[in-house]
MDAnalysis code that builds the backbone (N, CA, C; Angstrom):
import MDAnalysis as mda
import numpy as np

u = mda.Universe.empty(180, n_residues=60, atom_resindex=np.repeat(np.arange(60), 3), trajectory=True)
u.add_TopologyAttr("name", ["N", "CA", "C"] * 60)
u.add_TopologyAttr("resid", np.arange(1, 61))
u.add_TopologyAttr("resname", ["UNK", "UNK", "UNK", "UNK", "UNK", "UNK", "UNK", "UNK", "UNK", "UNK", "UNK", "UNK", "UNK", "UNK", "UNK", "UNK", "UNK", "UNK", "UNK", "UNK", "UNK", "UNK", "UNK", "UNK", "UNK", "UNK", "UNK", "UNK", "UNK", "UNK", "UNK", "UNK", "UNK", "UNK", "UNK", "UNK", "UNK", "UNK", "UNK", "UNK", "UNK", "UNK", "UNK", "UNK", "UNK", "UNK", "UNK", "UNK", "UNK", "UNK", "UNK", "UNK", "UNK", "UNK", "UNK", "UNK", "UNK", "UNK", "UNK", "UNK"])
u.atoms.positions = np.array([
    [-51.962, 2.141, 5.878],
    [-51.422, 1.892, 4.986],
    [-50.757, 3.269, 4.372],
    [-49.537, 3.770, 4.445],
    [-48.998, 4.789, 4.538],
    [-48.591, 5.023, 2.847],
    [-49.713, 6.209, 2.300],
    [-49.235, 6.969, 0.995],
    [-49.176, 8.081, 1.107],
    [-47.961, 8.756, 0.111],
    [-47.815, 9.614, 0.300],
    [-48.943, 10.587, -0.528],
    [-49.262, 11.875, 0.242],
    [-49.901, 13.252, -0.161],
    [-49.777, 13.409, -1.149],
    [-48.332, 14.015, -1.555],
    [-48.130, 14.398, -2.886],
    [-46.992, 13.773, -3.837],
    [-47.094, 13.967, -4.738],
    [-45.961, 13.231, -6.033],
    [-44.456, 13.907, -5.760],
    [-43.493, 12.924, -5.636],
    [-42.238, 13.431, -4.805],
    [-41.749, 14.019, -6.239],
    [-41.022, 15.228, -6.046],
    [-40.455, 15.580, -7.508],
    [-39.394, 14.556, -8.207],
    [-39.064, 15.282, -9.312],
    [-37.821, 14.462, -9.629],
    [-36.462, 14.728, -9.360],
    [-36.694, 16.449, -8.874],
    [-35.202, 16.494, -7.845],
    [-35.355, 16.122, -6.513],
    [-36.496, 15.794, -5.684],
    [-36.477, 15.328, -4.775],
    [-35.827, 13.903, -4.602],
    [-36.490, 13.641, -5.633],
    [-36.060, 11.892, -5.624],
    [-34.733, 11.522, -6.159],
    [-34.025, 12.887, -6.791],
    [-32.518, 12.536, -7.325],
    [-31.627, 12.463, -6.075],
    [-32.045, 13.569, -5.499],
    [-31.533, 14.499, -4.115],
    [-31.358, 13.060, -3.120],
    [-31.797, 12.483, -3.127],
    [-32.112, 10.917, -1.899],
    [-31.022, 10.364, -2.593],
    [-31.286, 10.286, -3.723],
    [-30.486, 8.726, -4.391],
    [-28.940, 9.516, -4.502],
    [-28.648, 10.458, -4.434],
    [-27.144, 11.080, -4.841],
    [-26.017, 10.340, -3.925],
    [-26.279, 9.983, -3.047],
    [-25.326, 8.553, -2.287],
    [-25.318, 7.361, -2.737],
    [-26.040, 7.096, -3.540],
    [-25.940, 5.586, -4.217],
    [-25.043, 5.419, -5.367],
    [-24.285, 5.866, -5.780],
    [-23.396, 6.113, -6.796],
    [-22.542, 5.144, -6.304],
    [-21.653, 4.241, -7.204],
    [-20.945, 3.612, -7.603],
    [-19.591, 3.993, -7.373],
    [-18.575, 3.974, -6.666],
    [-17.076, 4.496, -6.563],
    [-15.869, 3.614, -7.132],
    [-15.152, 4.173, -7.726],
    [-13.946, 3.140, -7.971],
    [-12.854, 2.959, -7.459],
    [-12.778, 1.740, -7.374],
    [-11.684, 1.352, -6.032],
    [-9.774, 2.169, -6.689],
    [-9.240, 2.527, -5.231],
    [-8.309, 3.656, -5.139],
    [-7.165, 2.711, -6.073],
    [-6.420, 2.838, -7.021],
    [-5.461, 2.324, -7.213],
    [-4.062, 3.050, -7.230],
    [-3.127, 2.188, -6.331],
    [-1.511, 3.039, -6.558],
    [-0.689, 2.216, -7.307],
    [0.473, 2.755, -7.660],
    [1.244, 2.152, -8.221],
    [2.186, 1.586, -7.579],
    [2.727, 0.033, -7.999],
    [3.476, -0.684, -7.304],
    [4.962, -0.136, -6.937],
    [5.497, 0.264, -5.884],
    [7.210, 1.129, -6.026],
    [7.916, -0.077, -6.504],
    [7.830, -1.263, -6.401],
    [8.805, -1.994, -7.091],
    [8.879, -2.218, -8.457],
    [7.593, -2.698, -9.188],
    [7.746, -2.920, -10.385],
    [6.682, -1.903, -11.299],
    [6.239, -0.752, -10.675],
    [5.704, 0.273, -11.263],
    [4.389, -0.057, -12.390],
    [3.717, -1.264, -11.422],
    [2.620, -1.691, -11.873],
    [0.961, -1.266, -10.873],
    [0.081, -0.809, -11.578],
    [-1.122, -0.714, -11.126],
    [-1.626, -1.952, -10.009],
    [-1.886, -1.131, -8.650],
    [-2.138, -2.789, -7.289],
    [-3.112, -1.754, -6.234],
    [-3.704, -2.616, -6.125],
    [-4.812, -2.004, -4.742],
    [-4.260, -2.017, -3.784],
    [-4.395, -0.807, -2.929],
    [-3.528, -0.411, -1.779],
    [-3.618, -1.573, -0.807],
    [-2.769, -1.983, 0.197],
    [-2.946, -2.817, 1.427],
    [-2.946, -4.168, 0.579],
    [-2.398, -4.629, -0.299],
    [-2.807, -5.891, -1.005],
    [-1.004, -6.272, -1.978],
    [-0.632, -7.637, -1.699],
    [0.102, -7.523, -2.689],
    [0.347, -7.349, -4.196],
    [1.157, -7.322, -4.598],
    [1.381, -6.595, -5.856],
    [1.128, -8.139, -6.498],
    [0.014, -8.073, -7.698],
    [-0.176, -9.198, -8.521],
    [1.244, -9.787, -9.575],
    [2.043, -8.502, -9.950],
    [2.686, -8.697, -10.966],
    [3.913, -8.913, -10.127],
    [4.238, -8.654, -9.072],
    [5.665, -8.653, -8.511],
    [6.143, -9.694, -7.423],
    [4.330, -9.605, -6.300],
    [4.502, -10.873, -5.236],
    [5.061, -9.845, -4.493],
    [5.320, -8.661, -4.266],
    [5.899, -7.503, -3.596],
    [4.922, -6.796, -2.401],
    [5.078, -6.700, -1.223],
    [4.333, -5.894, -0.144],
    [5.297, -4.957, 1.145],
    [5.446, -3.677, 1.114],
    [6.160, -3.027, 1.988],
    [7.582, -3.277, 1.800],
    [8.141, -4.105, 0.776],
    [9.650, -4.300, 0.675],
    [10.288, -5.431, 0.837],
    [8.741, -6.609, 1.157],
    [9.072, -8.102, 1.411],
    [8.094, -8.357, 0.128],
    [9.380, -9.576, -0.469],
    [8.858, -10.665, -1.359],
    [7.630, -11.650, -0.536],
    [6.129, -11.798, -0.780],
    [5.587, -12.578, -0.376],
    [4.993, -13.774, -1.066],
    [5.502, -13.996, -2.484],
    [4.466, -14.373, -3.664],
    [5.277, -14.249, -4.121],
    [5.640, -16.210, -5.111],
    [6.411, -15.881, -6.593],
    [5.976, -16.451, -7.365],
    [5.957, -15.420, -8.467],
    [5.227, -15.039, -9.110],
    [5.993, -15.542, -10.806],
    [5.247, -16.468, -11.261],
    [5.839, -16.576, -12.380],
    [5.667, -15.646, -14.050],
    [6.744, -15.249, -14.524],
    [6.519, -14.512, -15.467],
    [6.017, -15.019, -16.613],
    [5.343, -14.557, -17.562],
    [5.074, -15.174, -19.208],
    [5.695, -14.996, -19.588],
])
């Protein structure tokens, strides 16, 4: 069984974990209604994508 010969320092351990952080999703403003939306997705507020209407969205 493999056993470490020396204790791994906090610095070396944390450098190894540097790539494990979470990233927030990219958000764009919809060109039609100016509401935040995910890129390459139909806007949930107005139902538009690339200038075309894809969803009929009811206004509350």
